[in-house]
N, C-alpha and C positions, 0 to 999 in steps of 0.2 A: 618414350616407351611406357606402356601402361604400368602402373605401379603393381607391386606384387602383394598378394595376400594368401597366406597359407600355401605358398609355393605355386600359385596359379594366377593367371592373368585375370584381372577384372578391370574393364575399361573405366576410366574416370569420366565424370560429366564435365565437359569443357565449359569454360566461362561463357556467359551469354554475350552475344554481340550487341554492344550498346555504345553509347557515346556518339559524338558528332564526328565531323570530318577530321578535326584536329586530333581526336583520340584514336582514330583509325577504326577499321571494321574488323571484327574477328570472324573467321570462317575457315572452311576446309579447302586446302589447296590441291589442285589437280594439274600435273604437268603434262603437256602435250609432247609428241615426239619431236617437235621442232625446238624444244627447250623452253619456250614460253609456257604460260599456264593461266589458270583462272582460279579465283578465290570465290567460293560460294558462301555468302553470309549464313551464319547459323540459324538466323530467324527467317530465312527465305522460304516462301511457301513451296510445297512439293511441286516439282515440275516447272517452276518459274525461274528462268535463267536471266531475266531482264536486268537484275542487279548484280550478276556475276562480274567480278572485277578482273579485267585483263592485266596480267603481270608479265612484262618482258623478261627474257632470260637474264638480262643483266641486273634486273631489279628483284630477283627471286631469292637472294641469299643462297643458303644451302637447303632450302625446303624440298621435301620429297612429297610425292603424291600421298594424300591422306593426312598429312600433318595439319594440325590446327595452328593458324598463323594470325598475326595482326598485320593488316595492310593499310597503308596511308593512301588516301584517295588523292589523285592529282587534281589540281584546281582547274586545269584546262582540259577539255574533252578532245580526243583525237577524232577529227572529222572523217578519217578513213575507216574508223571502226566504231560500231554502235556500242553503247553501254559505257560504264565507268572504267577507268584505268588507274593503276597505282603501283606502289612498291611495297614489298614485304619488309617490315621493320622489326619483327620479332617472331621467333618460333615459340608459340605458346605451349604446344605439346606435340611430341613426336608420336606418330601412329605406331611406329615400331622401329627398332634398330636392326632387325633381322630380315634378311632377304634371301630369296632362292635364285640361283642362276647357273649358267654353264661355265665350267672351268676350262681354261686354255693357257698355253704358255707362249710367251714372246719375249725376245731379248733377255733370255735366262731368268725371267720372272714369271710368277703366277698371276693370272688375271681371271676375273669372273665377270661375265656379261649378265647383268641382272635381267631376269625374264620380264617381258612386257616392254612398254615404251617409256617408262618413267625415268630411266637413266640412259642417256644417249651413248655415253662412253663407258668402257669397262672399268672395274674397280680393282686396284692393285691389292693382292693378298700376299705379296712377298714370297717367302719360301715355305710352301705348305707341306713339305715332305713328311712331316710328322703324322699327317692324316692319311698318307698313302693314296692321295688323290691322283687321278689320271685324266688326261685331256678328254673332254666330252662328258665328264661326270657332272651330274646335277649335285650342287652343294648348297649348304646353308652358310651364310656369312653373317657376322656381326659387324656392322658398319662402325668403324672407329672414327673416321672423319668423312662427313658427307661431302659429295662433290659440289662444286659451284661452276659457273661459266669460266672461271679463271684457273681452277685446279681440279685434278682428278681426285676421286674418292679413295679411301684406304679402308680395308677391312681385314678380318681374320676368319678363316674357315673354322666353323664349329661342328659341322657334321657333313659327311658324305652320304648322299641318298642313293647313288648308283648311276648306271649309265642312262643317259637320256633315251627314252623310248622303251626301256625295260618295263615289264609288268609291275605295277604298283608304285613306280617312281612318281607318276603323275599324282597319285593320291597323297603320297608323302610330301610332295611339293606343295600341294594346297594346304595340307594340315599345318606345315611350318609357316607358309605364307600368311595364313590367317590366325596363327597362334592358337589353333584349336587344341583342346585339352588332350593329354595322353592317358596312360593308364591311371587308374584311381590310386591315390596314396594308400599306404598300408593301413593307416588309422581309419580311413573311410571304409575299406574292405572289412576291417575288424568290426566296425560298428554294424555293418550289414550282416556279418556272420552272427554277431550277438543277437540281432533281431530275429534271425532265422532260428537260433537255438531256443528263443523264448516263445516262438509261435507254435501253436498246434491248432487243429481244426475243430476245437470246441467253441461254442458260442458263449462269450463271457457275459456277465451281468452288465446291463446298460446298453446292450445291443439288441435290437429287435431281430428275432430269428425269422428269416424269409427263405430258408433253405427248402421249404416245401412248395414255393411259388414256381410258376412256369416262367422262367427267365432265360433269355438267349443272348448271344453275342453275334454280331455281324461285322466281319473285318475282311481285309484283303487276304488273298490266298496265301501270301508269304508272311503274314503277321506272326510276330514272335511274342508280343505282349498284348494284353487285352484290358483296356482301362474303362470300358463302358459296356453295360448290358441293359436290356430292355424287358420290362413287363408291361402288360396293358390289359385292363379288364373293363367290361361294361358293368356299371353299378346302378344304383337307384335313379329313376327318372330318365333313364337312357344316357346318363352321363358316362364319360370316359375317365378312368383313373390310370394315368400314365406313371410308371416308375422308371426313372432314369438312374441306374445304379452305377456309381463311379468308384473306382478303386480308391480305398481309403489309404492313400500313400502317407498322409500325415501321421497315421498310427505308428509307422515304422521310421519316418524321417522326422525326428523331434526337433523343434525349434532350437537353434543354437548348437545342435549336435554336429559331429564331423560330417555325417551324411548331409545335413542341412547346409552347412557352410560350403561344401563342395558343390551341391546342387545349385546354390545361389551363384557361385563362381562361374558355373557353366551356363546357367540360365535356361537352356533348352537342349534337347537332344539334336544332334546334327545328322541328317540323313544324306549321306553321300551315295553315289550310284553303286558302289561296291562294298559299303560297310555302314554301320551305324555307330556313332560316338554317343553313348547314352548319357543322360543327365544324372542318372542314379545307377549304381552297380546292378548287374543283371540278377544278382541274388534276390534283390527286391523287385526290380522292374519286370523281370521275366518269370519270377516265381512267387514270392510272398504276396506281392500286391496285384499280380496279374489274375484277372477273373477267368481262370481256366475252367473248362467244363468238368463237372463231376467233383469239384473240390470246393470245400467251404472257404470262402474268402470274405474279408472285411470290406464293407462298402460304405459310402456316404450316399444315401438315397434321396433324390429329389422327387417328391410326389406332386403331381399336378392334376387337379380335377378340372375337366373341361365340360362345358355344356354340349348337347348333341351337335350344336353348330360350330364347336371348336373354340368357344370363348372361355378363357381360363377364369374359374370362379374361386379357386383356392389352391394354395401350394404350401408345402412344408418340407423340411429337410431333417433327416434323422440318421443316426448311426445304425448300421444293419450288418447282418451276415447273410450272404446269399450262396447259392450253388447253381451255377449255370447248367442247364440241362441239355443245351445243344450249341455247338459252335458252327455258325454258318459262314460261308464265303459270300461275297456279293454276287458272284456268278450263280451260286445255288439259288439264292433268293430271286434273282432275275428269271431263272427257269421256272420257279413257282409262280411268279407274277405273270409270266406269259401264258401259263396253263396251270391254274390251281389244282387241277385233277391229276397232275403229272405223278408218275411213279419213279421218275428218274432221280428224285431227291427224297431220301428216306427221312421220315419224321413221324412222331406220334400224333394222334388226333388233336391233343391239347396244343401242341406246337403249331400244327396246321391252322388251327383256329386263331392262334395268336398272330401268325403272319398275316392272316386276312384282316384282322383288326388293325394291325400296324399300317397296312396299306391304306385302309379307309381313313383313319385319323390323319395320317401324314398328308393325304390329298386335301383334306379339309384345312389343315393348318397352312399348307403351302398356298392355297387359294386366298386365305385370310391375310397372309403375309404380303402377297402381291397386291391385295386390295388396299393395304395401308401405305403402299408406295415403296416397298423393298425392291432394290435393283437386282436384276439377274443378268450378269454379264456372261456371255458364252465365250470363254477363252479356252480353247481346247488344250488340255495338258498332255504333252507327249513324253513318254517314258522311254529312255534308251534301253536297248537290250544288250546285255553283256554275255560273252562266252565264258567258258570255265577259267580262262586266263585273265578275265577282267577287261578284255578289249571289246569295243563296240561291234556288235554283230548286226544291228539294225535298230529300229524304233517302232513304237506303236502308240496310238492315241488311247489314253485312258478315258473311257466314256463315262459321262455323268448320268448313269442309268437311274431308274426309279429306285433301285435298292439303295444307292448312294443317297438319293434325295430323302428317303424315309428316315435314315439315320441322321442326316443333316437337320431335318425339321425337328426331331426330338432333342438333338443336342442344342440347337438354337433356343428351343423353348425352355430347356433346363437352365441354360446360361442366363436367359432373361429373367426367369423366375428367381434365381439365386441373387442376381444383382438387385432386383426389386426388394427382396427380403432384407438384404443388407442395408439398402438405402432407407427403408422404412424404420429399421432399427437404429438409424443414425450412425452407422459404423463407417469408418474410413476404410476403403479397400481399393485394390487395383482394378480399375475399370478397363475395358477395351474400348478406346475412344477413336472415333473417326469423324473429324470435323467436316463441316459442309465445305464444298468446293469454293474457290475464289470466284465471285460473280463475273469478274473480267474474263476468266478462262471459259466460263459457261457461255458468255456472249460470243466469244470466238468459236466455241463449239457450235453454237446456233448458226453462225455464218457458214461454217464448214459444211454442216449437214444440209443446209439450204442449197449450197452449190451442188450437192449430190442429188438434189431433186426431192428431198423430204420437206414437206410443208409442216413446220412446227411453230408453235408459239415460243415464248421465252423458256429456255431450258433451265432457268433458275427455279422452276417448279419441278419437284421430283417426279410428279405424276406425268408431266410432259416428257421428262427424261425417260421414264419407264415406257411411255407410249412410243418414243423413238426406238428404243431397243426392240420392242415388239414388232414395230413396222419393218425394221431391218432384218429381223430373223428370217433366215432362209433365202434372202435375196443376195444378188451378186455384191451388193455394197455392205453386207453384214460385217466383214472383217474391218472395213474402213471405219464404220460407225463404232464398233465395239472397241477398237484400238483407240480411237479419238476420245471416247467417253472415259476409258481407263486413264488416259493421260490427263484428263481434266480433273480427276479425283485426287484428293490428298491421300496420305498414307496413314493407315491405322497404327496406333501405338498404345502403350500402357501408361496409365496415370490415374490419380484420384480425382481429376477434374470432371465436372459434371457436363461434359460436352456432347454426350450422346453418341450414337453410331449412325452416321448418315446413310450408308449403303443399306443397312438393315431397317432403316426407318424406326429405330429404337431409341427411346430417351434414356434408357438405363440398361447397360449391357456389360458383361464381364466374361472371363474365361474360367470355367469351373470343371470342364469335362475331360481334361487331359493332364492330370497332375503327375503322371509317370514321365511325361516328356516336356512339360512347361512349368517353370517355377512360379509364374503368376497364378496359375491354377492352384498350386499348393498353398500359396498365401491366402487365397479365397477360402479354401477348406479350413484353414486355421482361424480365419475371421468367423466362419460359421460356428466353429467349436467354441470360440470365446463367447459368442452370443448365447449359445446353448447353455453355458455355465454362468450366465448372468453378468458377463464382463463385456465392456466395450473394447473392441480391438484398438490398439494404439495406431494413431494416424501419422505419428512422427516418421519422417523419412520416406514417405510413400512417393513423393515427387521424384526423389533421387532413385529409389528402387525402380520406379516405372521407367525412368530414363535408362537405367542399367539394363533392365530386361529388354527394352526396345532395341538398344544397341547390340545386345547379344543375339537377339532374334535376327537383326539385319546381318550380323556377321555370319550366322549360320546359313542364311539364304544366299549371301554372296559367295560363300565357300562352295555351296552346292552348285550354283550356276557356273562358277569358275572351273570346277572339276568336270562338269558336263562339257564345257567349252573345250577343255584340254583333250578329253577323250574323243570328242567329235573331230577336232583338228587332226589328231593322230589317225582317225579313221579316214579322213578325207585327203590326207597327204599323198596317198597313192591313187587318188581318183580325180586328178586334174583333168579337165575336159568333160567330165561326166555331167549330164544335164539333170535338172530337177525342176519341179514346179515350186514356186515360192510366193510369199506375200510381202509387200512393202510394209516394214514395221517402223521405219523412221525416214524422215526426209530432212536433209541438211543442205547447206549451200555447196558442200563439197561432194555430194553424191547421195545415194540411196542405201539405206540398210534394208536388207531383205532376209527373210527366214524361210528355210525349206519347209514344205508342208508335210512331207513324209518323214524327213529327218530334220530335227529341230536345230539346225545349224544356222546361225545368223552371221552375216558378213556384209561387207561394203561393196557396192557397185560404184567405183569412183566416177566423178563427174566427167573426167576426160576419156572415159571408155563408153559413155553414152553415145547414141547415134549423133553424127555431126550436126550441130545446131547451136544457137545461142540460147542459153537457159536462164530463166528468171526464178529466183527462190522466193516463196511467200511463206513465212513462218506461220502466220495465222491460219492459212488454209492447208498447211502441210503439203505443199505442192511445189514441184520443180517443173516448170513449163518451158518447152521449146517454142520457136516461132512456127515450125512446120506442123501440119495437121498430124494428129496421132502421136505426137512426141511430148506428151504431158504425163507426169507421174505423180501420184499422190498416195498418202497413207492408206493402206488396205488394198491397193491394187494387186491383182494376181499377175505374176510375171513368170517367164521361163528363163532360167539362168543356167550357166555352166560354172563349175568350179574353175577358177582362173589361177589362183595363187594361194598357197598355204605357207605361213611362216610360224613354225612352232615356238621359236625363241621369243619372237615379238608378239606371239599369240594373235596373229592377224589372219583373216580370211577374206579374200577378194572373190567376188563373183563377176561374171560378164553376162550381160543380157544376150539372149539368143532368141531366134524366131525367124519368121520369113525374112530373108535377106540379112539377118544378123547372125554372125558367127564369131566365136572368140578370136580376138586379134592374135596374130603370131607374137610370141615372146611375152605373153601375159604372165607366164610363170615367174619371169625375172623382174616384172614391173614393181616399183616401190612407190607407194602412195606418198604424197607430200604432206598430208595433214589429216587431222581428225582422229577419232578413236575407232578401233576396229574390233568387233567382238564376234566370236563364233557361236556362242550360246544364245538362247532366246532372251528377249528383254523380260523385265519383271512381269510376271503374271501373278494373279492371286495365288498365294501359296497355300498348301493344304492345312486345314485345321487340325487334322488328326492323321497320323500315319501309323501303319502297323508294319513292323519289320522293315523291309526295303521297299514296300509299296506305299504310295500315297493313299490317303483315305478320303477326305472331304475338304472342300474349300475353307481356308482360314478366313475368318471374318474380322 
């Protein structure tokens, strides 16, 4: 279980996987529904499963999915199974000892079937009468003894969440399952109240007064806090002077204070479909630090001067006080962009001129970024719609319109300018790093897209990769290409390493623009403050801090996806037989993973439900090919499917292919797949950089 600090979970950084075969390999264990599992080495490249170690059920000790374990590699390879095999010899670190499941009674005892497929058998909880639990309640248990293949597990009920299916129980389930933080401790709230009492809307010495400047915010319609604002002027020689004004959260969240310690423990705000779990109390995040229109607010302003062609010629950062004169939604700006003479959106002449300048500069910057090799993956983001009770009512695609792109370009420019300034000053700071892809995976990608009919040279060239994305855009193969490229890329993370950002074609990049909701941004603000006062920011502990922040970011993303999955499963449980258009998002030897286009539910089409044929699986080409014509399936294919089976407790969704001559088989609702993982929510897509309230804002880089 993660160690405790100040009453809240903070993940430990697990030991690195090192040593030879005799020392064993350290990695993360994932148990399949059949009892066996796989250990993924800690140093395995993202998306590379070739070195995953197969562990039989009898060789897995009492490890649970997500535990960090040491596995001893077997000397002899199993000819029936590719890749290494071994046995777990040590549980290095438990991911958690708390689990959520459904309570039932049998043989005068209480039992809990843990949600998902990680535990095949229920866990005994003895006599839980003190908790007043009833059959079919969702409960949280603390595992006293983990199960093995020889004995059942034992646990104790620590909280009753409510009846399965009741409104809000799914959200509480995910909050407990991922150990997401609860209410802020009283000392943290007291610190926030103290900051509120000290603050007034006067401009103190040492801050530049920008309250008379034309400054606006552009955010989602349901945004509750605003941490960036924009000004833009034309200056001498036709140059542009861009001001990116970011909420000065560090003014209120002092290093080492209760607010700071809690923000670090949380690492990021978590944006669930029906609520936000903020990193910083709302007193600060939605009020004191939020750049609300018409109010004096403290900011950290990044000034960037560009030539008429969009070449940055100078940048500087200073402490300021601003007063936003207009809060725009993206939809309002899109109306303006479609018709600058519109009267549907009210604004002053000064603001009207500002929006026009913003449009023009953003287009220039975007063109320059593409010219240097920045990658533009078109992965549509689908947002589920909830009714008043928090149940899924439908879904819609969040379009990446030009208004989103304007803000994205300015945020990227500010992040890069700040990172360069810190690097030039010799400061240690948390960078946003995105290593180059594994050349082997790029060679496989080259083979795959060549089979799709795209004539490309080696995709180890970022410009050739960019050309491929451009060629595929708007074509039938677009989904296939973009999914395959995404799977070839590594995952971005935080750290002080000078690895650059591959996708952005940037040698030096950091996150500066969202300190209300991301702890790394807050540390960057503090580094800037140190430099401004002639001090060099301390570099000690940045590797560990970066790993912490990366882990907490992944936890938040996983929790968001899991809750979306649960809500979609609840929505689809009464829609067995309903058809939808879908895209193939994964190809495995045991079947196809597909995701609905209108409703972002992802599930499995099991191999034994495909049209009768003998199928061959090719991992490199992401293809499952039958012998008969027209019965070949590959990543990115469009298919027509019907909902075949929904299992809420196991969190499994099965689809059945339909179409001419293909109809769901009778009895599919009762079918139980024999292997593999089954997910209802979409696979990982680039997550948003910035979010406002319950709406996503722009792609996270």
